[in-house]
C-alpha positions in Angstrom: 9.0 -85.1 -21.8 7.2 -83.0 -19.1 5.3 -79.9 -20.0 5.7 -76.8 -17.9 2.4 -75.4 -16.6 1.3 -72.7 -14.2 -2.0 -71.8 -12.5 -2.8 -68.2 -13.4 -5.9 -65.9 -13.2 -7.9 -65.3 -16.3 -9.1 -61.7 -16.4 -11.7 -60.2 -18.8 -10.2 -57.1 -20.3 -11.4 -54.7 -23.0 -9.0 -54.2 -25.8 -8.1 -57.9 -26.3 -9.1 -59.4 -29.6 -11.2 -62.6 -29.8 -9.1 -65.7 -29.9 -6.1 -63.9 -28.4 -4.8 -63.7 -24.8 -2.4 -61.1 -23.5 0.4 -62.5 -21.3 3.4 -61.1 -19.6 6.6 -61.8 -21.7 8.3 -63.4 -18.7 5.4 -65.8 -18.3 5.6 -66.7 -22.0 9.3 -67.4 -21.6 8.9 -69.5 -18.4 6.1 -71.6 -20.0 7.9 -72.0 -23.3 5.0 -70.6 -25.3 5.8 -70.2 -29.0 2.5 -69.1 -30.5 -0.5 -70.8 -28.8 -1.4 -71.4 -25.2 -3.9 -73.8 -23.7 -6.0 -72.8 -20.7 -7.8 -75.5 -18.6 -10.5 -74.2 -16.2 -11.6 -76.4 -13.5 -9.8 -79.4 -15.0 -12.6 -79.8 -17.5 -13.0 -76.9 -19.9 -10.1 -76.6 -22.3 -9.5 -73.5 -24.5 -6.8 -72.4 -26.9 -5.7 -68.8 -27.4 -3.0 -67.0 -29.5 -0.5 -65.7 -27.0 0.3 -61.9 -27.3 3.1 -60.6 -25.2 2.3 -57.4 -23.2 4.3 -55.8 -20.4 1.1 -54.2 -19.0 -0.2 -57.7 -17.9 0.9 -58.8 -14.4 3.0 -62.0 -14.2 0.2 -63.9 -12.5 -2.6 -63.0 -15.0 -3.8 -63.7 -18.5 -6.1 -61.2 -20.1 -8.8 -62.4 -22.5 -11.7 -60.8 -24.5 -14.7 -60.3 -22.2 -17.3 -61.2 -24.8 -15.5 -64.4 -25.7 -15.0 -65.3 -22.0 -18.7 -64.8 -21.4 -19.8 -66.9 -24.4 -17.4 -69.7 -23.2 -18.6 -69.5 -19.6 -15.3 -68.2 -18.2 -15.9 -66.0 -15.1 -13.7 -63.0 -14.4 -10.8 -63.9 -12.1 -11.0 -67.6 -12.8 -8.0 -69.7 -12.0 -6.8 -71.8 -14.9 -3.9 -74.0 -15.7 -1.9 -72.4 -18.5 0.6 -74.3 -20.7 2.1 -74.1 -24.2 -0.2 -75.7 -26.8 1.4 -78.8 -28.3 1.1 -79.2 -32.1 
């Protein structure tokens, strides 16, 4: 069973709660995300976020909380591999 994944930009945006990531609904559908998504930055750092659908987010971006991103060492505009989190 192969997992669908896509490389997207992680953006720091105000108005996003900690532990959540705003994602375009079409991206959520394409990746088959039910509740949680996994973001892998640089092939090493792996993070889990609760996926929140939002039409305001461009298809090629994922918006995350700026304070959480800073504390986890995620730079604004980082490219990450995004996939549905497996239970």
